[in-house]
N, C-alpha and C positions, 0 to 999 in steps of 0.2 A: 402509879397505876390505877389505884381507886377512882381518884378523881377525874383521869384523863377517860377513862372506858367510861365512866357515868355521863360524859359530855359528848361521848360519841352513841349514846342511846344503849348501853348495856345496864343494866342495871342488877342482874343477878349475880356477877363476880362482883361488882364493886361492894356490894351491901355485903357482903362474906367480908371483904377486906376492913372495912370498916368497923363491923362488928368486932373483927380481931383485933383491931387498935382500940376499941372502947374496952374491951374484956382486959387489957392491958392498962389503960390509961382513961377510968371513967369521965375523964376530964378533960377529954381531947377534942375541944370546940368545932375543929371544923370535921370532926368525923360525925360528930352528932348533927353538925347544921347538915351535912350530905345526908345523913339516915334520914334525919328530918325530910329533906326536899325528896329522897327517894319515895318514901311512904305517903309524902302527898301525892307527888305524880303518880303514884300507885292509887291514891282515894283510899288509901288505907288510914283514916282520919284518928284513928285511934291511937295506933302506934306513932303517926308523925307529932300528934300532941306529946306524946312521952318525950320524945327525941327532942322536941322545941323547949318543952319546960324544963328538961334535964340541961339543955344550952344556958336557957335564961339565968338558970341557978349557976351555973359554971360561969360566966359573966354576962352579968343584967345592963353592961355599955355595950356588948357587941351587937351592931345594927341587924347583921342576917337571922338569927332566931325571932327577933321582932318583925322582921318583913316577914318570914313563912307565918308566925302566928297570925299576920292581918290575910294573907294567901289562906292559910287554913280558916279562919272566920268566914271571908268573903266566898269560898268555893262551899260552907256546909250551909252557906244561907239561903233559904228559899226566896226566889225573885219573884214567886208567880204572885204572891199576895203583897 
């Protein structure tokens, strides 16, 4: 339910579903990654960073949290300078 709806553009319902999973299992890597991506897409960088950092702590070898961290840094950079 959660990831499919997220891929279809709905972020409210998947956010709730992933939050429920994370509440029950704070080490759910896939849920942490999707929540980070949702917050990044919403430009909520502080929340996104929290989920990214937690995902990296859960599994530092997983590539998606590192990819999202790169996106986060890229989006926060002021390219006018």
